[in-house]
PAPARO-402248 format. One record per residue (C-alpha): residue in one letter; x, y, z. Coordinates in Angstrom, 1 decimal, m for minus. Example, Ala and Ser with C-alpha at 12.3 -4.5 7.8 and 13.67 -1.06 7.14 Angstrom:
<rs>
<r rest="a" px="12.3" py="m4.5" pz="7.8"/>
<r rest="s" px="13.7" py="m1.1" pz="7.1"/>
</rs>
This chain:
<rs>
<r rest="m" px="30.6" py="80.9" pz="m22.1"/>
<r rest="e" px="30.2" py="77.4" pz="m20.6"/>
<r rest="q" px="30.4" py="77.2" pz="m16.8"/>
<r rest="a" px="32.1" py="74.5" pz="m14.8"/>
<r rest="p" px="30.1" py="72.6" pz="m12.2"/>
<r rest="n" px="30.1" py="73.6" pz="m8.5"/>
<r rest="i" px="29.4" py="70.3" pz="m6.9"/>
<r rest="i" px="29.3" py="66.7" pz="m8.1"/>
<r rest="d" px="27.8" py="64.1" pz="m5.8"/>
<r rest="s" px="29.4" py="60.7" pz="m6.4"/>
<r rest="d" px="26.9" py="58.6" pz="m4.4"/>
<r rest="v" px="23.2" py="59.2" pz="m4.8"/>
<r rest="h" px="20.8" py="56.3" pz="m4.3"/>
<r rest="n" px="17.9" py="56.1" pz="m6.7"/>
<r rest="a" px="15.3" py="53.5" pz="m5.8"/>
<r rest="i" px="12.7" py="51.4" pz="m7.7"/>
<r rest="r" px="9.4" py="52.8" pz="m6.6"/>
<r rest="n" px="7.4" py="49.6" pz="m7.2"/>
<r rest="s" px="8.7" py="46.1" pz="m8.2"/>
<r rest="k" px="6.3" py="46.1" pz="m11.1"/>
<r rest="d" px="8.2" py="49.0" pz="m12.6"/>
<r rest="l" px="10.9" py="46.7" pz="m13.8"/>
<r rest="i" px="8.6" py="44.2" pz="m15.5"/>
<r rest="p" px="8.5" py="46.0" pz="m18.9"/>
<r rest="y" px="12.3" py="45.6" pz="m19.1"/>
<r rest="l" px="12.6" py="42.0" pz="m17.8"/>
<r rest="p" px="12.0" py="38.8" pz="m19.9"/>
<r rest="r" px="8.7" py="37.1" pz="m19.1"/>
<r rest="a" px="10.6" py="34.0" pz="m17.8"/>
<r rest="w" px="11.7" py="36.0" pz="m14.8"/>
<r rest="h" px="8.5" py="38.0" pz="m13.9"/>
<r rest="e" px="7.2" py="35.7" pz="m11.2"/>
<r rest="q" px="10.6" py="35.3" pz="m9.6"/>
<r rest="w" px="11.2" py="39.1" pz="m9.5"/>
<r rest="l" px="7.7" py="39.9" pz="m8.2"/>
<r rest="s" px="7.9" py="37.2" pz="m5.5"/>
<r rest="s" px="11.5" py="37.5" pz="m4.3"/>
<r rest="g" px="13.0" py="40.6" pz="m5.8"/>
<r rest="p" px="16.9" py="40.6" pz="m5.9"/>
<r rest="g" px="16.8" py="37.5" pz="m3.7"/>
<r rest="y" px="20.1" py="37.8" pz="m1.8"/>
<r rest="g" px="18.8" py="37.9" pz="1.7"/>
<r rest="g" px="18.4" py="40.4" pz="4.5"/>
<r rest="g" px="21.1" py="42.1" pz="6.5"/>
<r rest="w" px="21.5" py="43.4" pz="10.1"/>
<r rest="h" px="18.7" py="45.3" pz="11.7"/>
<r rest="s" px="19.2" py="49.0" pz="12.1"/>
<r rest="p" px="17.0" py="50.6" pz="14.8"/>
<r rest="i" px="16.9" py="53.9" pz="13.1"/>
<r rest="g" px="16.2" py="52.5" pz="9.6"/>
<r rest="v" px="18.3" py="53.0" pz="6.5"/>
<r rest="m" px="16.6" py="55.9" pz="4.9"/>
<r rest="r" px="16.0" py="59.5" pz="5.9"/>
<r rest="k" px="12.4" py="60.0" pz="7.0"/>
<r rest="d" px="12.2" py="63.5" pz="5.4"/>
<r rest="a" px="13.2" py="62.1" pz="2.0"/>
<r rest="v" px="9.9" py="60.4" pz="1.3"/>
<r rest="p" px="8.4" py="61.8" pz="m2.0"/>
<r rest="d" px="5.4" py="64.2" pz="m1.7"/>
<r rest="d" px="3.0" py="61.5" pz="m2.8"/>
<r rest="g" px="4.5" py="58.8" pz="m0.5"/>
<r rest="g" px="6.6" py="55.8" pz="m1.4"/>
<r rest="i" px="10.3" py="54.9" pz="m1.0"/>
<r rest="p" px="12.8" py="57.7" pz="m0.4"/>
<r rest="g" px="14.9" py="58.2" pz="m3.5"/>
<r rest="s" px="12.2" py="56.8" pz="m5.8"/>
<r rest="d" px="10.9" py="60.0" pz="m7.4"/>
<r rest="p" px="13.3" py="61.8" pz="m9.8"/>
<r rest="a" px="11.5" py="65.2" pz="m9.6"/>
<r rest="h" px="11.4" py="65.1" pz="m5.8"/>
<r rest="m" px="15.1" py="64.2" pz="m5.6"/>
<r rest="i" px="16.0" py="67.2" pz="m7.7"/>
<r rest="r" px="14.0" py="69.6" pz="m5.5"/>
<r rest="h" px="14.9" py="68.0" pz="m2.1"/>
<r rest="h" px="18.6" py="67.3" pz="m2.8"/>
<r rest="f" px="20.1" py="68.8" pz="m5.9"/>
<r rest="d" px="18.5" py="72.2" pz="m5.9"/>
<r rest="k" px="18.7" py="72.6" pz="m2.1"/>
<r rest="f" px="22.5" py="72.1" pz="m2.1"/>
<r rest="g" px="23.4" py="73.5" pz="m5.5"/>
<r rest="i" px="24.5" py="70.1" pz="m6.8"/>
<r rest="d" px="25.1" py="70.0" pz="m10.6"/>
<r rest="y" px="25.5" py="66.3" pz="m11.1"/>
<r rest="g" px="24.7" py="63.2" pz="m9.1"/>
<r rest="i" px="26.1" py="59.8" pz="m9.9"/>
<r rest="l" px="23.2" py="57.4" pz="m9.4"/>
<r rest="t" px="24.3" py="54.2" pz="m7.6"/>
<r rest="g" px="21.0" py="52.4" pz="m7.1"/>
<r rest="s" px="19.3" py="51.0" pz="m4.1"/>
<r rest="g" px="17.9" py="47.5" pz="m3.3"/>
<r rest="v" px="19.5" py="45.8" pz="m6.3"/>
<r rest="l" px="23.2" py="46.4" pz="m5.8"/>
<r rest="g" px="23.8" py="42.9" pz="m4.5"/>
<r rest="i" px="22.2" py="41.2" pz="m7.5"/>
<r rest="s" px="25.6" py="39.4" pz="m8.1"/>
<r rest="l" px="25.0" py="37.5" pz="m4.8"/>
<r rest="n" px="21.8" py="35.8" pz="m6.0"/>
<r rest="p" px="22.7" py="32.1" pz="m6.6"/>
<r rest="d" px="20.8" py="32.0" pz="m9.9"/>
<r rest="t" px="23.3" py="33.6" pz="m12.2"/>
<r rest="d" px="21.0" py="33.8" pz="m15.2"/>
<r rest="y" px="18.3" py="35.6" pz="m13.2"/>
<r rest="a" px="20.9" py="38.0" pz="m11.8"/>
<r rest="t" px="22.1" py="38.9" pz="m15.3"/>
<r rest="a" px="18.6" py="39.5" pz="m16.5"/>
<r rest="v" px="17.7" py="41.7" pz="m13.5"/>
<r rest="a" px="20.9" py="43.8" pz="m13.9"/>
<r rest="s" px="20.1" py="44.3" pz="m17.6"/>
<r rest="a" px="16.5" py="45.2" pz="m16.9"/>
<r rest="y" px="17.5" py="47.6" pz="m14.2"/>
<r rest="n" px="19.9" py="49.4" pz="m16.6"/>
<r rest="d" px="17.2" py="49.9" pz="m19.2"/>
<r rest="w" px="14.8" py="51.1" pz="m16.5"/>
<r rest="l" px="17.5" py="53.5" pz="m15.2"/>
<r rest="v" px="17.9" py="55.1" pz="m18.6"/>
<r rest="e" px="14.1" py="55.5" pz="m19.2"/>
<r rest="t" px="13.1" py="56.6" pz="m15.7"/>
<r rest="w" px="16.0" py="58.6" pz="m14.4"/>
<r rest="l" px="18.5" py="59.6" pz="m17.1"/>
<r rest="k" px="15.8" py="61.0" pz="m19.3"/>
<r rest="a" px="14.3" py="62.9" pz="m16.3"/>
<r rest="s" px="17.1" py="65.4" pz="m15.9"/>
<r rest="p" px="20.6" py="66.1" pz="m17.3"/>
<r rest="k" px="21.8" py="66.3" pz="m13.7"/>
<r rest="y" px="21.5" py="62.5" pz="m13.4"/>
<r rest="k" px="24.4" py="60.3" pz="m14.5"/>
<r rest="g" px="24.1" py="56.5" pz="m14.3"/>
<r rest="s" px="26.1" py="53.6" pz="m13.1"/>
<r rest="i" px="25.9" py="50.4" pz="m15.2"/>
<r rest="l" px="24.8" py="47.6" pz="m12.8"/>
<r rest="i" px="26.4" py="44.2" pz="m13.6"/>
<r rest="n" px="26.2" py="40.6" pz="m12.4"/>
<r rest="n" px="29.9" py="40.0" pz="m11.6"/>
<r rest="s" px="29.2" py="36.3" pz="m10.9"/>
<r rest="d" px="29.2" py="35.9" pz="m14.7"/>
<r rest="p" px="32.0" py="38.1" pz="m16.0"/>
<r rest="a" px="31.5" py="37.2" pz="m19.7"/>
<r rest="e" px="27.9" py="38.4" pz="m19.6"/>
<r rest="a" px="28.8" py="41.3" pz="m17.4"/>
<r rest="a" px="31.3" py="42.4" pz="m20.1"/>
<r rest="k" px="28.6" py="42.2" pz="m22.7"/>
<r rest="e" px="26.3" py="44.3" pz="m20.6"/>
<r rest="i" px="29.1" py="46.9" pz="m20.2"/>
<r rest="d" px="29.6" py="47.1" pz="m23.9"/>
<r rest="r" px="25.8" py="47.4" pz="m24.4"/>
<r rest="m" px="25.2" py="50.2" pz="m21.9"/>
<r rest="a" px="28.4" py="52.1" pz="m22.4"/>
<r rest="k" px="27.0" py="53.4" pz="m25.6"/>
<r rest="h" px="24.6" py="55.6" pz="m23.6"/>
<r rest="k" px="26.4" py="58.9" pz="m23.0"/>
<r rest="d" px="24.9" py="59.4" pz="m19.5"/>
<r rest="m" px="26.3" py="56.1" pz="m18.2"/>
<r rest="v" px="29.6" py="57.2" pz="m16.5"/>
<r rest="q" px="30.7" py="54.2" pz="m14.6"/>
<r rest="i" px="30.2" py="50.5" pz="m13.8"/>
<r rest="i" px="29.0" py="49.4" pz="m10.3"/>
<r rest="m" px="29.0" py="46.2" pz="m8.3"/>
<r rest="c" px="28.6" py="45.3" pz="m4.7"/>
<r rest="s" px="31.6" py="45.0" pz="m2.4"/>
<r rest="g" px="30.3" py="41.8" pz="m0.9"/>
<r rest="s" px="31.6" py="39.0" pz="m3.1"/>
<r rest="r" px="32.6" py="35.3" pz="m3.4"/>
<r rest="m" px="36.2" py="36.1" pz="m4.3"/>
<r rest="l" px="38.5" py="39.1" pz="m4.0"/>
<r rest="y" px="38.3" py="41.4" pz="m6.9"/>
<r rest="g" px="41.9" py="41.1" pz="m8.1"/>
<r rest="n" px="41.2" py="37.5" pz="m9.0"/>
<r rest="r" px="41.7" py="36.9" pz="m12.7"/>
<r rest="y" px="38.1" py="35.5" pz="m12.8"/>
<r rest="y" px="36.9" py="39.1" pz="m12.9"/>
<r rest="h" px="39.4" py="40.3" pz="m15.6"/>
<r rest="p" px="36.8" py="40.3" pz="m18.4"/>
<r rest="i" px="34.9" py="43.0" pz="m16.5"/>
<r rest="y" px="38.0" py="45.2" pz="m16.2"/>
<r rest="e" px="38.9" py="44.6" pz="m19.9"/>
<r rest="a" px="35.4" py="45.8" pz="m20.9"/>
<r rest="a" px="35.7" py="48.8" pz="m18.5"/>
<r rest="e" px="39.0" py="49.9" pz="m19.9"/>
<r rest="r" px="37.8" py="49.3" pz="m23.5"/>
<r rest="n" px="34.9" py="51.7" pz="m22.8"/>
<r rest="g" px="36.8" py="54.2" pz="m20.7"/>
<r rest="l" px="34.6" py="53.7" pz="m17.6"/>
<r rest="p" px="35.7" py="53.4" pz="m14.0"/>
<r rest="v" px="34.6" py="50.4" pz="m11.9"/>
<r rest="a" px="32.9" py="51.3" pz="m8.6"/>
<r rest="v" px="32.0" py="49.1" pz="m5.6"/>
<r rest="h" px="29.4" py="49.9" pz="m2.9"/>
<r rest="p" px="29.0" py="48.3" pz="0.5"/>
<r rest="g" px="26.0" py="46.9" pz="2.2"/>
<r rest="t" px="26.0" py="43.3" pz="1.0"/>
<r rest="e" px="28.8" py="41.9" pz="3.0"/>
<r rest="g" px="27.7" py="38.6" pz="4.5"/>
<r rest="r" px="24.6" py="38.3" pz="2.3"/>
<r rest="g" px="23.6" py="35.9" pz="m0.5"/>
<r rest="i" px="26.5" py="33.8" pz="m1.8"/>
<r rest="s" px="29.2" py="36.0" pz="m0.4"/>
<r rest="g" px="31.4" py="34.9" pz="2.4"/>
<r rest="a" px="31.2" py="36.1" pz="6.0"/>
<r rest="p" px="31.8" py="39.8" pz="6.4"/>
<r rest="t" px="34.9" py="39.2" pz="8.6"/>
<r rest="p" px="37.6" py="36.6" pz="8.4"/>
<r rest="s" px="36.4" py="35.3" pz="11.8"/>
<r rest="g" px="32.7" py="35.2" pz="11.0"/>
<r rest="y" px="29.6" py="37.2" pz="11.5"/>
<r rest="p" px="29.0" py="40.3" pz="13.7"/>
<r rest="s" px="25.9" py="40.3" pz="15.9"/>
<r rest="k" px="24.7" py="43.9" pz="15.6"/>
<r rest="y" px="24.3" py="46.5" pz="12.9"/>
<r rest="l" px="26.7" py="48.8" pz="14.6"/>
<r rest="e" px="29.3" py="46.1" pz="14.8"/>
<r rest="w" px="28.8" py="45.2" pz="11.1"/>
<r rest="h" px="28.8" py="48.8" pz="10.0"/>
<r rest="n" px="32.0" py="49.7" pz="11.9"/>
<r rest="i" px="34.0" py="46.9" pz="10.1"/>
<r rest="l" px="33.0" py="47.5" pz="6.5"/>
<r rest="p" px="36.4" py="49.2" pz="5.5"/>
<r rest="t" px="38.2" py="45.9" pz="6.1"/>
<r rest="n" px="36.5" py="44.5" pz="3.0"/>
<r rest="y" px="37.7" py="47.5" pz="0.9"/>
<r rest="m" px="41.2" py="47.0" pz="2.2"/>
<r rest="a" px="41.0" py="43.4" pz="1.0"/>
<r rest="h" px="39.8" py="44.3" pz="m2.4"/>
<r rest="v" px="42.3" py="47.1" pz="m3.0"/>
<r rest="n" px="45.1" py="44.9" pz="m1.8"/>
<r rest="s" px="44.0" py="42.1" pz="m4.1"/>
<r rest="l" px="43.7" py="44.4" pz="m7.2"/>
<r rest="v" px="47.2" py="45.7" pz="m6.7"/>
<r rest="c" px="48.9" py="42.4" pz="m5.8"/>
<r rest="e" px="47.2" py="40.4" pz="m8.5"/>
<r rest="g" px="48.5" py="42.9" pz="m11.1"/>
<r rest="v" px="45.1" py="44.2" pz="m12.3"/>
<r rest="f" px="46.5" py="47.7" pz="m12.8"/>
<r rest="e" px="49.5" py="46.5" pz="m14.7"/>
<r rest="k" px="47.3" py="44.4" pz="m17.0"/>
<r rest="f" px="44.7" py="47.3" pz="m17.3"/>
<r rest="p" px="46.8" py="50.4" pz="m16.9"/>
<r rest="k" px="43.9" py="52.8" pz="m17.7"/>
<r rest="l" px="41.5" py="51.2" pz="m15.2"/>
<r rest="k" px="40.1" py="53.4" pz="m12.4"/>
<r rest="f" px="38.5" py="51.8" pz="m9.3"/>
<r rest="v" px="36.1" py="53.8" pz="m7.0"/>
<r rest="a" px="35.6" py="52.6" pz="m3.4"/>
<r rest="i" px="32.3" py="54.2" pz="m2.5"/>
<r rest="e" px="31.2" py="54.6" pz="1.1"/>
<r rest="g" px="34.1" py="52.7" pz="2.6"/>
<r rest="g" px="35.9" py="55.4" pz="4.5"/>
<r rest="i" px="39.3" py="57.0" pz="4.0"/>
<r rest="a" px="41.5" py="56.7" pz="7.1"/>
<r rest="w" px="42.4" py="53.1" pz="6.4"/>
<r rest="l" px="44.4" py="54.0" pz="3.2"/>
<r rest="p" px="47.7" py="55.2" pz="4.8"/>
<r rest="h" px="47.9" py="52.1" pz="6.9"/>
<r rest="l" px="47.3" py="49.8" pz="3.9"/>
<r rest="m" px="49.8" py="51.7" pz="1.7"/>
<r rest="w" px="52.5" py="51.6" pz="4.3"/>
<r rest="r" px="52.0" py="47.9" pz="5.1"/>
<r rest="m" px="51.9" py="47.0" pz="1.4"/>
<r rest="d" px="55.1" py="49.0" pz="0.5"/>
<r rest="k" px="57.0" py="47.6" pz="3.5"/>
<r rest="n" px="56.1" py="44.0" pz="2.7"/>
<r rest="f" px="56.7" py="44.4" pz="m1.0"/>
<r rest="k" px="60.3" py="45.2" pz="m0.4"/>
<r rest="g" px="60.9" py="41.8" pz="1.1"/>
<r rest="l" px="58.4" py="39.8" pz="m0.9"/>
<r rest="r" px="58.5" py="41.3" pz="m4.3"/>
<r rest="d" px="59.5" py="38.0" pz="m5.9"/>
<r rest="t" px="56.0" py="36.7" pz="m5.2"/>
<r rest="v" px="54.5" py="39.4" pz="m7.4"/>
<r rest="p" px="57.1" py="39.8" pz="m10.2"/>
<r rest="w" px="54.6" py="41.6" pz="m12.5"/>
<r rest="l" px="54.5" py="44.7" pz="m10.2"/>
<r rest="k" px="56.9" py="47.4" pz="m11.5"/>
<r rest="k" px="56.1" py="50.0" pz="m8.8"/>
<r rest="l" px="55.5" py="50.3" pz="m5.1"/>
<r rest="p" px="51.9" py="49.2" pz="m4.2"/>
<r rest="s" px="51.1" py="52.7" pz="m2.9"/>
<r rest="e" px="51.9" py="54.1" pz="m6.4"/>
<r rest="y" px="49.3" py="51.9" pz="m8.0"/>
<r rest="i" px="46.8" py="53.0" pz="m5.4"/>
<r rest="r" px="47.4" py="56.7" pz="m6.0"/>
<r rest="e" px="47.2" py="56.2" pz="m9.7"/>
<r rest="h" px="44.1" py="54.0" pz="m9.9"/>
<r rest="v" px="42.0" py="54.1" pz="m6.7"/>
<r rest="y" px="39.4" py="56.7" pz="m5.6"/>
<r rest="v" px="37.6" py="57.0" pz="m2.3"/>
<r rest="t" px="34.5" py="59.0" pz="m1.3"/>
<r rest="t" px="33.9" py="61.2" pz="1.6"/>
<r rest="q" px="30.8" py="59.7" pz="3.1"/>
<r rest="p" px="31.0" py="58.3" pz="5.7"/>
<r rest="i" px="34.1" py="60.4" pz="6.4"/>
<r rest="e" px="35.9" py="59.8" pz="9.7"/>
<r rest="e" px="35.4" py="62.4" pz="12.4"/>
<r rest="p" px="38.4" py="62.5" pz="14.8"/>
<r rest="s" px="38.2" py="64.4" pz="18.0"/>
<r rest="h" px="40.8" py="66.8" pz="16.6"/>
<r rest="p" px="39.6" py="67.8" pz="13.2"/>
<r rest="d" px="43.0" py="68.6" pz="11.9"/>
<r rest="h" px="43.9" py="64.9" pz="12.2"/>
<r rest="l" px="41.8" py="64.4" pz="9.1"/>
<r rest="n" px="44.0" py="66.8" pz="7.1"/>
<r rest="q" px="47.0" py="64.9" pz="8.4"/>
<r rest="i" px="45.5" py="61.7" pz="7.0"/>
<r rest="f" px="45.1" py="63.3" pz="3.6"/>
<r rest="d" px="48.7" py="64.3" pz="3.7"/>
<r rest="m" px="49.7" py="60.7" pz="4.6"/>
<r rest="i" px="47.7" py="59.4" pz="1.6"/>
<r rest="g" px="49.6" py="61.9" pz="m0.7"/>
<r rest="g" px="46.8" py="61.9" pz="m3.3"/>
<r rest="d" px="44.5" py="64.9" pz="m3.2"/>
<r rest="h" px="43.1" py="63.9" pz="m6.6"/>
<r rest="m" px="41.8" py="60.5" pz="m5.2"/>
<r rest="i" px="39.0" py="61.9" pz="m3.0"/>
<r rest="l" px="35.4" py="62.4" pz="m4.3"/>
<r rest="f" px="32.5" py="64.1" pz="m2.5"/>
<r rest="s" px="29.5" py="61.9" pz="m1.7"/>
<r rest="s" px="26.4" py="62.6" pz="0.2"/>
<r rest="d" px="24.9" py="59.1" pz="0.3"/>
<r rest="y" px="21.4" py="60.6" pz="m0.1"/>
<r rest="p" px="18.8" py="59.6" pz="1.0"/>
<r rest="h" px="20.4" py="57.3" pz="3.6"/>
<r rest="w" px="20.3" py="57.9" pz="7.3"/>
<r rest="d" px="24.0" py="59.0" pz="7.5"/>
<r rest="f" px="23.7" py="61.5" pz="4.6"/>
<r rest="d" px="26.3" py="64.2" pz="4.5"/>
<r rest="n" px="25.4" py="67.8" pz="3.8"/>
<r rest="p" px="28.0" py="69.2" pz="1.3"/>
<r rest="k" px="28.0" py="72.6" pz="3.1"/>
<r rest="m" px="28.9" py="71.0" pz="6.4"/>
<r rest="a" px="30.8" py="67.7" pz="5.9"/>
<r rest="l" px="34.0" py="69.2" pz="4.5"/>
<r rest="q" px="34.4" py="72.0" pz="7.0"/>
<r rest="p" px="37.3" py="70.3" pz="8.9"/>
<r rest="i" px="39.2" py="69.8" pz="5.6"/>
<r rest="r" px="41.8" py="72.4" pz="4.6"/>
<r rest="k" px="40.2" py="75.0" pz="2.3"/>
<r rest="e" px="42.4" py="74.4" pz="m0.7"/>
<r rest="l" px="41.4" py="70.8" pz="m0.9"/>
<r rest="r" px="37.6" py="71.3" pz="m0.6"/>
<r rest="k" px="37.1" py="72.4" pz="m4.2"/>
<r rest="k" px="39.0" py="69.4" pz="m5.5"/>
<r rest="i" px="36.8" py="67.1" pz="m3.4"/>
<r rest="l" px="33.5" py="68.8" pz="m4.2"/>
<r rest="v" px="34.0" py="68.9" pz="m7.9"/>
<r rest="e" px="37.4" py="68.9" pz="m9.6"/>
<r rest="n" px="38.3" py="65.3" pz="m8.9"/>
<r rest="a" px="34.9" py="64.0" pz="m10.2"/>
<r rest="m" px="35.1" py="66.4" pz="m13.2"/>
<r rest="a" px="38.3" py="64.7" pz="m14.2"/>
<r rest="l" px="37.2" py="61.1" pz="m13.5"/>
<r rest="y" px="33.8" py="61.3" pz="m15.1"/>
<r rest="g" px="34.5" py="63.8" pz="m17.8"/>
<r rest="l" px="31.9" py="66.3" pz="m16.5"/>
<r rest="h" px="33.6" py="69.6" pz="m17.3"/>
<r rest="t" px="30.5" py="71.8" pz="m17.8"/>
<r rest="k" px="27.2" py="72.4" pz="m16.1"/>
<r rest="p" px="24.3" py="70.4" pz="m17.5"/>
<r rest="a" px="22.4" py="72.3" pz="m20.2"/>
<r rest="a" px="19.3" py="72.9" pz="m18.1"/>
<r rest="a" px="21.4" py="74.3" pz="m15.2"/>
<r rest="k" px="23.5" py="76.8" pz="m17.1"/>
<r rest="g" px="23.2" py="80.3" pz="m15.8"/>
<r rest="v" px="21.3" py="79.1" pz="m12.7"/>
</rs>
């Protein structure tokens, strides 16, 4: 009898061990550029504690998250994780490189490398199709190409962008996502970098802490745009995953959107429901970095305000510095919701209803 998974981690960062590893998958015209400048969308703010966990370095050295076998032992086996959705590391902002052709080529090479290096290493790994959203037509072709691989379970792009994601410029991406039955995920970390705009409407933060604190505002802007521009009316089967952007901002955004919609609905005549209804039907958020109020039960109250227990996915953010242990992170959350977050919601979203073959009976 097939067993259901126990834990699905929706945000696991796999890294490219050496820049030369991508060369076999990249057209020769781009070799020198990749080896000399990599993704080429610029640096970010300095973190005094680094970005990666020091104890996540593979046994033979190298970048944390760069060894598939070590990650299974150090993360999956240690915490009983059945599936991890790989979200990449170091290339997520490729859409912010000013050279669109180069960015498209690198995204495609990364996807081929991901299949060969990670998805073939263990059935516990599931992939995210990296796209260059600065060229939606080519991004749609890449989605169609990679969606044929059974272990690719979503599309991923950075949350830093030149335009808000509800803009019709991006609609070919959503059309391809819906056509292939894949959710679209966004991940933070590139706000204010490359060809994106400033990370806040009033400019640039000075410190890493200041920048890190304000990341949810970009998620609010994208979700607001997706709803108000009618993306979920035009693509009614589309699902949108806001990874690593927090959760507590959702009630405020829902309330504000619903209130203003009642007085300004003539400006968005394509919307047939309250904005909050579109959010509950189409948007998912992840637990890491979950807010930690002084009174833990306030978190449960926030979930009640959202009114969508199905919308929340567990994520560890391994191997980043603010990683969340699945045995500890959800303790303040009411017991009946924990299983939904740990596994059931991701099972439904990604179609992962049984344990991977190699893990059955373990």
